[in-house]
PDB file of the backbone (N, CA, C, O) and the ligand in Angstrom, with CONECT records:
HET     ZN  A 101       1
ATOM      1  N   MET A   1      41.210 115.998  16.435  1.00  0.00           N
ATOM      2  CA  MET A   1      40.520 116.330  17.683  1.00  0.00           C
ATOM      3  C   MET A   1      39.194 117.037  17.384  1.00  0.00           C
ATOM      4  O   MET A   1      39.121 117.955  16.567  1.00  0.00           O
ATOM      5  N   ILE A   2      38.195 116.591  18.050  1.00  0.00           N
ATOM      6  CA  ILE A   2      36.857 117.182  17.837  1.00  0.00           C
ATOM      7  C   ILE A   2      36.665 118.344  18.792  1.00  0.00           C
ATOM      8  O   ILE A   2      36.870 118.233  20.000  1.00  0.00           O
ATOM      9  N   HIS A   3      36.268 119.451  18.213  1.00  0.00           N
ATOM     10  CA  HIS A   3      35.955 120.614  19.023  1.00  0.00           C
ATOM     11  C   HIS A   3      34.482 120.641  19.343  1.00  0.00           C
ATOM     12  O   HIS A   3      33.633 120.877  18.484  1.00  0.00           O
ATOM     13  N   VAL A   4      34.211 120.396  20.591  1.00  0.00           N
ATOM     14  CA  VAL A   4      32.824 120.372  21.016  1.00  0.00           C
ATOM     15  C   VAL A   4      32.467 121.771  21.527  1.00  0.00           C
ATOM     16  O   VAL A   4      33.199 122.366  22.318  1.00  0.00           O
ATOM     17  N   LYS A   5      31.338 122.274  21.059  1.00  0.00           N
ATOM     18  CA  LYS A   5      30.929 123.606  21.466  1.00  0.00           C
ATOM     19  C   LYS A   5      29.497 123.569  21.967  1.00  0.00           C
ATOM     20  O   LYS A   5      28.737 122.652  21.657  1.00  0.00           O
ATOM     21  N   ALA A   6      29.147 124.576  22.741  1.00  0.00           N
ATOM     22  CA  ALA A   6      27.783 124.689  23.201  1.00  0.00           C
ATOM     23  C   ALA A   6      27.183 126.001  22.677  1.00  0.00           C
ATOM     24  O   ALA A   6      27.856 127.029  22.608  1.00  0.00           O
ATOM     25  N   CYS A   7      25.935 125.933  22.321  1.00  0.00           N
ATOM     26  CA  CYS A   7      25.214 127.124  21.869  1.00  0.00           C
ATOM     27  C   CYS A   7      24.904 128.010  23.054  1.00  0.00           C
ATOM     28  O   CYS A   7      24.380 127.551  24.069  1.00  0.00           O
ATOM     29  N   THR A   8      25.228 129.275  22.920  1.00  0.00           N
ATOM     30  CA  THR A   8      24.991 130.196  24.062  1.00  0.00           C
ATOM     31  C   THR A   8      23.519 130.613  24.139  1.00  0.00           C
ATOM     32  O   THR A   8      23.100 131.219  25.125  1.00  0.00           O
ATOM     33  N   GLN A   9      22.762 130.303  23.142  1.00  0.00           N
ATOM     34  CA  GLN A   9      21.323 130.667  23.143  1.00  0.00           C
ATOM     35  C   GLN A   9      20.482 129.562  23.804  1.00  0.00           C
ATOM     36  O   GLN A   9      19.699 129.834  24.714  1.00  0.00           O
ATOM     37  N   CYS A  10      20.652 128.311  23.339  1.00  0.00           N
ATOM     38  CA  CYS A  10      19.810 127.248  23.837  1.00  0.00           C
ATOM     39  C   CYS A  10      20.598 126.171  24.570  1.00  0.00           C
ATOM     40  O   CYS A  10      19.999 125.217  25.066  1.00  0.00           O
ATOM     41  N   ARG A  11      21.919 126.293  24.656  1.00  0.00           N
ATOM     42  CA  ARG A  11      22.815 125.382  25.389  1.00  0.00           C
ATOM     43  C   ARG A  11      23.043 124.027  24.688  1.00  0.00           C
ATOM     44  O   ARG A  11      23.710 123.165  25.260  1.00  0.00           O
ATOM     45  N   LEU A  12      22.533 123.817  23.512  1.00  0.00           N
ATOM     46  CA  LEU A  12      22.752 122.560  22.819  1.00  0.00           C
ATOM     47  C   LEU A  12      24.243 122.357  22.544  1.00  0.00           C
ATOM     48  O   LEU A  12      24.928 123.299  22.144  1.00  0.00           O
ATOM     49  N   ILE A  13      24.749 121.147  22.751  1.00  0.00           N
ATOM     50  CA  ILE A  13      26.136 120.843  22.473  1.00  0.00           C
ATOM     51  C   ILE A  13      26.257 120.310  21.049  1.00  0.00           C
ATOM     52  O   ILE A  13      25.542 119.382  20.669  1.00  0.00           O
ATOM     53  N   VAL A  14      27.145 120.885  20.273  1.00  0.00           N
ATOM     54  CA  VAL A  14      27.331 120.505  18.880  1.00  0.00           C
ATOM     55  C   VAL A  14      28.798 120.138  18.628  1.00  0.00           C
ATOM     56  O   VAL A  14      29.705 120.682  19.257  1.00  0.00           O
ATOM     57  N   ASN A  15      29.010 119.198  17.689  1.00  0.00           N
ATOM     58  CA  ASN A  15      30.373 118.822  17.304  1.00  0.00           C
ATOM     59  C   ASN A  15      30.707 119.451  15.976  1.00  0.00           C
ATOM     60  O   ASN A  15      29.980 119.269  14.999  1.00  0.00           O
ATOM     61  N   GLU A  16      31.803 120.194  15.926  1.00  0.00           N
ATOM     62  CA  GLU A  16      32.303 120.712  14.666  1.00  0.00           C
ATOM     63  C   GLU A  16      31.272 121.430  13.801  1.00  0.00           C
ATOM     64  O   GLU A  16      31.275 121.280  12.580  1.00  0.00           O
ATOM     65  N   ALA A  17      30.420 122.184  14.406  1.00  0.00           N
ATOM     66  CA  ALA A  17      29.393 122.868  13.640  1.00  0.00           C
ATOM     67  C   ALA A  17      29.613 124.373  13.704  1.00  0.00           C
ATOM     68  O   ALA A  17      30.130 124.886  14.696  1.00  0.00           O
ATOM     69  N   ALA A  18      29.222 125.082  12.645  1.00  0.00           N
ATOM     70  CA  ALA A  18      29.339 126.524  12.612  1.00  0.00           C
ATOM     71  C   ALA A  18      28.122 127.213  13.182  1.00  0.00           C
ATOM     72  O   ALA A  18      28.169 128.362  13.621  1.00  0.00           O
ATOM     73  N   GLU A  19      27.029 126.471  13.161  1.00  0.00           N
ATOM     74  CA  GLU A  19      25.822 127.034  13.756  1.00  0.00           C
ATOM     75  C   GLU A  19      25.041 125.961  14.483  1.00  0.00           C
ATOM     76  O   GLU A  19      25.207 124.767  14.231  1.00  0.00           O
ATOM     77  N   CYS A  20      24.195 126.404  15.381  1.00  0.00           N
ATOM     78  CA  CYS A  20      23.390 125.492  16.192  1.00  0.00           C
ATOM     79  C   CYS A  20      22.256 124.929  15.345  1.00  0.00           C
ATOM     80  O   CYS A  20      21.481 125.694  14.771  1.00  0.00           O
ATOM     81  N   PRO A  21      22.143 123.591  15.255  1.00  0.00           N
ATOM     82  CA  PRO A  21      21.069 123.020  14.463  1.00  0.00           C
ATOM     83  C   PRO A  21      19.679 123.201  15.097  1.00  0.00           C
ATOM     84  O   PRO A  21      18.646 123.007  14.457  1.00  0.00           O
ATOM     85  N   ASN A  22      19.702 123.566  16.333  1.00  0.00           N
ATOM     86  CA  ASN A  22      18.465 123.723  17.088  1.00  0.00           C
ATOM     87  C   ASN A  22      17.831 125.105  16.885  1.00  0.00           C
ATOM     88  O   ASN A  22      16.661 125.212  16.518  1.00  0.00           O
ATOM     89  N   CYS A  23      18.629 126.169  17.131  1.00  0.00           N
ATOM     90  CA  CYS A  23      18.069 127.509  17.035  1.00  0.00           C
ATOM     91  C   CYS A  23      18.767 128.358  15.962  1.00  0.00           C
ATOM     92  O   CYS A  23      18.441 129.531  15.781  1.00  0.00           O
ATOM     93  N   HIS A  24      19.736 127.748  15.250  1.00  0.00           N
ATOM     94  CA  HIS A  24      20.460 128.386  14.148  1.00  0.00           C
ATOM     95  C   HIS A  24      21.266 129.606  14.587  1.00  0.00           C
ATOM     96  O   HIS A  24      21.551 130.489  13.778  1.00  0.00           O
ATOM     97  N   SER A  25      21.624 129.655  15.830  1.00  0.00           N
ATOM     98  CA  SER A  25      22.524 130.701  16.314  1.00  0.00           C
ATOM     99  C   SER A  25      23.948 130.316  15.939  1.00  0.00           C
ATOM    100  O   SER A  25      24.295 129.136  15.897  1.00  0.00           O
ATOM    101  N   THR A  26      24.776 131.339  15.665  1.00  0.00           N
ATOM    102  CA  THR A  26      26.189 131.076  15.431  1.00  0.00           C
ATOM    103  C   THR A  26      27.023 131.430  16.651  1.00  0.00           C
ATOM    104  O   THR A  26      28.252 131.378  16.610  1.00  0.00           O
ATOM    105  N   ALA A  27      26.350 131.790  17.735  1.00  0.00           N
ATOM    106  CA  ALA A  27      27.036 132.116  18.984  1.00  0.00           C
ATOM    107  C   ALA A  27      27.320 130.825  19.754  1.00  0.00           C
ATOM    108  O   ALA A  27      26.550 130.419  20.625  1.00  0.00           O
ATOM    109  N   LEU A  28      28.459 130.182  19.407  1.00  0.00           N
ATOM    110  CA  LEU A  28      28.845 128.954  20.073  1.00  0.00           C
ATOM    111  C   LEU A  28      30.078 129.192  20.900  1.00  0.00           C
ATOM    112  O   LEU A  28      30.934 129.994  20.526  1.00  0.00           O
ATOM    113  N   THR A  29      30.184 128.503  22.024  1.00  0.00           N
ATOM    114  CA  THR A  29      31.359 128.659  22.887  1.00  0.00           C
ATOM    115  C   THR A  29      31.941 127.321  23.253  1.00  0.00           C
ATOM    116  O   THR A  29      31.205 126.352  23.445  1.00  0.00           O
ATOM    117  N   GLU A  30      33.269 127.250  23.354  1.00  0.00           N
ATOM    118  CA  GLU A  30      33.932 126.043  23.817  1.00  0.00           C
ATOM    119  C   GLU A  30      33.999 126.038  25.340  1.00  0.00           C
ATOM    120  O   GLU A  30      34.361 125.036  25.956  1.00  0.00           O
ATOM    121  N   LYS A  31      33.647 127.166  25.929  1.00  0.00           N
ATOM    122  CA  LYS A  31      33.775 127.290  27.378  1.00  0.00           C
ATOM    123  C   LYS A  31      32.445 126.987  28.086  1.00  0.00           C
ATOM    124  O   LYS A  31      31.648 127.874  28.390  1.00  0.00           O
ATOM    125  N   PHE A  32      32.259 125.720  28.324  1.00  0.00           N
ATOM    126  CA  PHE A  32      31.058 125.323  29.078  1.00  0.00           C
ATOM    127  C   PHE A  32      31.446 124.201  30.043  1.00  0.00           C
ATOM    128  O   PHE A  32      32.464 123.531  29.872  1.00  0.00           O
ATOM    129  N   MET A  33      30.617 124.021  31.044  1.00  0.00           N
ATOM    130  CA  MET A  33      30.896 123.005  32.035  1.00  0.00           C
ATOM    131  C   MET A  33      29.653 122.123  32.223  1.00  0.00           C
ATOM    132  O   MET A  33      28.522 122.604  32.294  1.00  0.00           O
ATOM    133  N   GLY A  34      29.914 120.819  32.301  1.00  0.00           N
ATOM    134  CA  GLY A  34      28.851 119.861  32.558  1.00  0.00           C
ATOM    135  C   GLY A  34      28.010 119.572  31.330  1.00  0.00           C
ATOM    136  O   GLY A  34      27.828 120.420  30.457  1.00  0.00           O
ATOM    137  N   GLN A  35      27.513 118.371  31.290  1.00  0.00           N
ATOM    138  CA  GLN A  35      26.663 117.998  30.176  1.00  0.00           C
ATOM    139  C   GLN A  35      25.414 117.310  30.694  1.00  0.00           C
ATOM    140  O   GLN A  35      25.432 116.603  31.701  1.00  0.00           O
ATOM    141  N   LEU A  36      24.346 117.537  29.981  1.00  0.00           N
ATOM    142  CA  LEU A  36      23.070 116.979  30.394  1.00  0.00           C
ATOM    143  C   LEU A  36      22.406 116.350  29.171  1.00  0.00           C
ATOM    144  O   LEU A  36      22.211 117.013  28.152  1.00  0.00           O
ATOM    145  N   ILE A  37      22.061 115.069  29.280  1.00  0.00           N
ATOM    146  CA  ILE A  37      21.323 114.421  28.175  1.00  0.00           C
ATOM    147  C   ILE A  37      19.842 114.526  28.483  1.00  0.00           C
ATOM    148  O   ILE A  37      19.375 114.030  29.509  1.00  0.00           O
ATOM    149  N   VAL A  38      19.108 115.171  27.593  1.00  0.00           N
ATOM    150  CA  VAL A  38      17.670 115.285  27.757  1.00  0.00           C
ATOM    151  C   VAL A  38      16.999 114.415  26.715  1.00  0.00           C
ATOM    152  O   VAL A  38      17.150 114.642  25.514  1.00  0.00           O
ATOM    153  N   SER A  39      16.259 113.424  27.172  1.00  0.00           N
ATOM    154  CA  SER A  39      15.548 112.549  26.236  1.00  0.00           C
ATOM    155  C   SER A  39      14.080 112.948  26.145  1.00  0.00           C
ATOM    156  O   SER A  39      13.448 112.807  25.098  1.00  0.00           O
ATOM    157  N   ASP A  40      13.555 113.442  27.245  1.00  0.00           N
ATOM    158  CA  ASP A  40      12.159 113.848  27.246  1.00  0.00           C
ATOM    159  C   ASP A  40      11.976 115.106  28.054  1.00  0.00           C
ATOM    160  O   ASP A  40      11.724 115.047  29.258  1.00  0.00           O
ATOM    161  N   PRO A  41      12.102 116.271  27.387  1.00  0.00           N
ATOM    162  CA  PRO A  41      12.065 117.554  28.091  1.00  0.00           C
ATOM    163  C   PRO A  41      10.779 117.773  28.867  1.00  0.00           C
ATOM    164  O   PRO A  41      10.761 118.487  29.870  1.00  0.00           O
ATOM    165  N   GLU A  42       9.695 117.148  28.394  1.00  0.00           N
ATOM    166  CA  GLU A  42       8.391 117.310  29.055  1.00  0.00           C
ATOM    167  C   GLU A  42       8.404 116.751  30.463  1.00  0.00           C
ATOM    168  O   GLU A  42       7.715 117.252  31.352  1.00  0.00           O
ATOM    169  N   LYS A  43       9.202 115.697  30.658  1.00  0.00           N
ATOM    170  CA  LYS A  43       9.202 114.985  31.937  1.00  0.00           C
ATOM    171  C   LYS A  43      10.401 115.311  32.803  1.00  0.00           C
ATOM    172  O   LYS A  43      10.540 114.779  33.905  1.00  0.00           O
ATOM    173  N   SER A  44      11.264 116.180  32.315  1.00  0.00           N
ATOM    174  CA  SER A  44      12.495 116.476  33.050  1.00  0.00           C
ATOM    175  C   SER A  44      12.404 117.843  33.760  1.00  0.00           C
ATOM    176  O   SER A  44      12.239 118.881  33.119  1.00  0.00           O
ATOM    177  N   ASP A  45      12.514 117.812  35.073  1.00  0.00           N
ATOM    178  CA  ASP A  45      12.455 119.045  35.826  1.00  0.00           C
ATOM    179  C   ASP A  45      13.644 119.944  35.517  1.00  0.00           C
ATOM    180  O   ASP A  45      13.498 121.162  35.422  1.00  0.00           O
ATOM    181  N   ILE A  46      14.824 119.343  35.359  1.00  0.00           N
ATOM    182  CA  ILE A  46      16.026 120.144  35.104  1.00  0.00           C
ATOM    183  C   ILE A  46      15.931 120.744  33.700  1.00  0.00           C
ATOM    184  O   ILE A  46      16.395 121.864  33.486  1.00  0.00           O
ATOM    185  N   ALA A  47      15.346 120.029  32.746  1.00  0.00           N
ATOM    186  CA  ALA A  47      15.163 120.596  31.408  1.00  0.00           C
ATOM    187  C   ALA A  47      14.252 121.804  31.461  1.00  0.00           C
ATOM    188  O   ALA A  47      14.489 122.795  30.770  1.00  0.00           O
ATOM    189  N   LYS A  48      13.214 121.730  32.275  1.00  0.00           N
ATOM    190  CA  LYS A  48      12.305 122.873  32.417  1.00  0.00           C
ATOM    191  C   LYS A  48      13.015 124.049  33.064  1.00  0.00           C
ATOM    192  O   LYS A  48      12.821 125.203  32.681  1.00  0.00           O
ATOM    193  N   LYS A  49      13.836 123.736  34.044  1.00  0.00           N
ATOM    194  CA  LYS A  49      14.597 124.774  34.754  1.00  0.00           C
ATOM    195  C   LYS A  49      15.562 125.483  33.813  1.00  0.00           C
ATOM    196  O   LYS A  49      15.762 126.694  33.912  1.00  0.00           O
ATOM    197  N   LEU A  50      16.156 124.724  32.903  1.00  0.00           N
ATOM    198  CA  LEU A  50      17.126 125.300  31.963  1.00  0.00           C
ATOM    199  C   LEU A  50      16.422 125.762  30.679  1.00  0.00           C
ATOM    200  O   LEU A  50      17.080 126.216  29.742  1.00  0.00           O
ATOM    201  N   ASP A  51      15.116 125.651  30.634  1.00  0.00           N
ATOM    202  CA  ASP A  51      14.337 126.083  29.478  1.00  0.00           C
ATOM    203  C   ASP A  51      14.704 125.315  28.203  1.00  0.00           C
ATOM    204  O   ASP A  51      14.837 125.898  27.127  1.00  0.00           O
ATOM    205  N   ILE A  52      14.861 124.019  28.347  1.00  0.00           N
ATOM    206  CA  ILE A  52      15.168 123.122  27.219  1.00  0.00           C
ATOM    207  C   ILE A  52      13.867 122.503  26.689  1.00  0.00           C
ATOM    208  O   ILE A  52      13.078 121.924  27.436  1.00  0.00           O
ATOM    209  N   LYS A  53      13.677 122.645  25.385  1.00  0.00           N
ATOM    210  CA  LYS A  53      12.399 122.191  24.825  1.00  0.00           C
ATOM    211  C   LYS A  53      12.536 121.037  23.835  1.00  0.00           C
ATOM    212  O   LYS A  53      11.540 120.426  23.448  1.00  0.00           O
ATOM    213  N   ALA A  54      13.764 120.741  23.426  1.00  0.00           N
ATOM    214  CA  ALA A  54      13.965 119.657  22.462  1.00  0.00           C
ATOM    215  C   ALA A  54      14.964 118.662  23.047  1.00  0.00           C
ATOM    216  O   ALA A  54      15.883 119.059  23.763  1.00  0.00           O
ATOM    217  N   PRO A  55      14.790 117.354  22.746  1.00  0.00           N
ATOM    218  CA  PRO A  55      15.734 116.363  23.223  1.00  0.00           C
ATOM    219  C   PRO A  55      17.130 116.617  22.664  1.00  0.00           C
ATOM    220  O   PRO A  55      17.284 117.150  21.565  1.00  0.00           O
ATOM    221  N   GLY A  56      18.140 116.229  23.435  1.00  0.00           N
ATOM    222  CA  GLY A  56      19.496 116.407  22.946  1.00  0.00           C
ATOM    223  C   GLY A  56      20.476 116.466  24.098  1.00  0.00           C
ATOM    224  O   GLY A  56      20.136 116.166  25.243  1.00  0.00           O
ATOM    225  N   ARG A  57      21.717 116.865  23.772  1.00  0.00           N
ATOM    226  CA  ARG A  57      22.774 116.959  24.769  1.00  0.00           C
ATOM    227  C   ARG A  57      23.030 118.432  25.017  1.00  0.00           C
ATOM    228  O   ARG A  57      23.272 119.183  24.073  1.00  0.00           O
ATOM    229  N   TYR A  58      22.982 118.850  26.250  1.00  0.00           N
ATOM    230  CA  TYR A  58      23.073 120.268  26.581  1.00  0.00           C
ATOM    231  C   TYR A  58      24.149 120.558  27.606  1.00  0.00           C
ATOM    232  O   TYR A  58      24.481 119.707  28.430  1.00  0.00           O
ATOM    233  N   ALA A  59      24.691 121.763  27.550  1.00  0.00           N
ATOM    234  CA  ALA A  59      25.640 122.232  28.540  1.00  0.00           C
ATOM    235  C   ALA A  59      24.864 122.680  29.778  1.00  0.00           C
ATOM    236  O   ALA A  59      23.821 123.326  29.673  1.00  0.00           O
ATOM    237  N   ILE A  60      25.385 122.332  30.938  1.00  0.00           N
ATOM    238  CA  ILE A  60      24.697 122.757  32.186  1.00  0.00           C
ATOM    239  C   ILE A  60      25.060 124.204  32.521  1.00  0.00           C
ATOM    240  O   ILE A  60      24.206 125.011  32.890  1.00  0.00           O
ATOM    241  N   LYS A  61      26.363 124.508  32.379  1.00  0.00           N
ATOM    242  CA  LYS A  61      26.799 125.846  32.739  1.00  0.00           C
ATOM    243  C   LYS A  61      27.661 126.447  31.639  1.00  0.00           C
ATOM    244  O   LYS A  61      28.645 125.845  31.210  1.00  0.00           O
ATOM    245  N   LEU A  62      27.295 127.607  31.199  1.00  0.00           N
ATOM    246  CA  LEU A  62      28.101 128.319  30.179  1.00  0.00           C
ATOM    247  C   LEU A  62      28.976 129.329  30.899  1.00  0.00           C
ATOM    248  O   LEU A  62      28.541 130.004  31.832  1.00  0.00           O
ATOM    249  N   GLN A  63      30.212 129.416  30.446  1.00  0.00           N
ATOM    250  CA  GLN A  63      31.110 130.428  31.008  1.00  0.00           C
ATOM    251  C   GLN A  63      30.868 131.743  30.298  1.00  0.00           C
ATOM    252  O   GLN A  63      31.001 131.826  29.077  1.00  0.00           O
ATOM    253  N   GLN A  64      30.523 132.749  31.033  1.00  0.00           N
ATOM    254  CA  GLN A  64      30.249 134.049  30.430  1.00  0.00           C
ATOM    255  C   GLN A  64      31.573 134.742  30.093  1.00  0.00           C
ATOM    256  O   GLN A  64      32.558 134.642  30.825  1.00  0.00           O
ATOM    257  N   ARG A  65      31.556 135.441  28.970  1.00  0.00           N
ATOM    258  CA  ARG A  65      32.742 136.160  28.561  1.00  0.00           C
ATOM    259  C   ARG A  65      32.851 137.474  29.286  1.00  0.00           C
ATOM    260  O   ARG A  65      33.802 138.225  29.064  1.00  0.00           O
TER     261      ARG A  65
HETATM  262 ZN    ZN A 101      21.024 126.888  19.911  1.00  0.00          ZN2+
END
């Protein structure tokens, strides 16, 4: 089973990783809701709203601890 986690810093979704390849944070959580594929952050209003600057798969909502 693959454990999918989301970075709590930049919301990037990673598979089986110990750190986020985007911002190198190790603060990953399995508790997130929704996924958003961003292919062109420059042209995506929701990417701007979520402060996403690189293409990738992101969590829409992180569950706070
Ligand atoms: Zn990150």
